[in-house]
C-alpha positions, 0 to 999 in steps of 0.5 A: 500499500501507499502507507507501506511505501511511505514507511519503508522509505522513511530516513533510518539508519540505511546507507544512501545506496540501500535507501535508493535500491529499496525505493527502486524495488518498491516503486516497481511493484503494484501499489494496493489500494485500501477500499472502504472494506479495507478500511473497516477491517483496519479500524477493527484491527486498530481497536482490537490490537491497539495498532497505530493507524498505518500499521492497521492499514498495512495489516488490512490491506494484506488481509483483504488482498489475501497476502502475507504480511512480512513484519517484525511486529510480535503482536501481528505475528501472533494474530490469527487472522493475518497471515504473517512471515517473520521479517527475519526469516525473509531477510536471511 
C-alpha cells in the first residue's frame, strides 16, 4: 500500500545506496488500494490490537488482498486472522 511505501522509505539508519535500491524495488511493484472494506478491517484491527493507524492499514491491506504480511511486529505475527511471515526469516 502507499502507507507501506511511505514507512519503508522514511529516513532510517540506511546507506544512501540501500535506500535508493529499496525505493527502486518498491516503486517497481503494484501499489494496493485500501478501499472501504479494507478501512473497515483496519478500524477493527486498530481497536482490537491497539495498532497505529498506518500499521492497521498495512495489516488490513494484506488481509483484504489475501497476502502475507512481512513484519517484525510480534503482535501481528500472533494474530490468527493475519497471515504473517517474520522479517528475519525473509531477509536471511
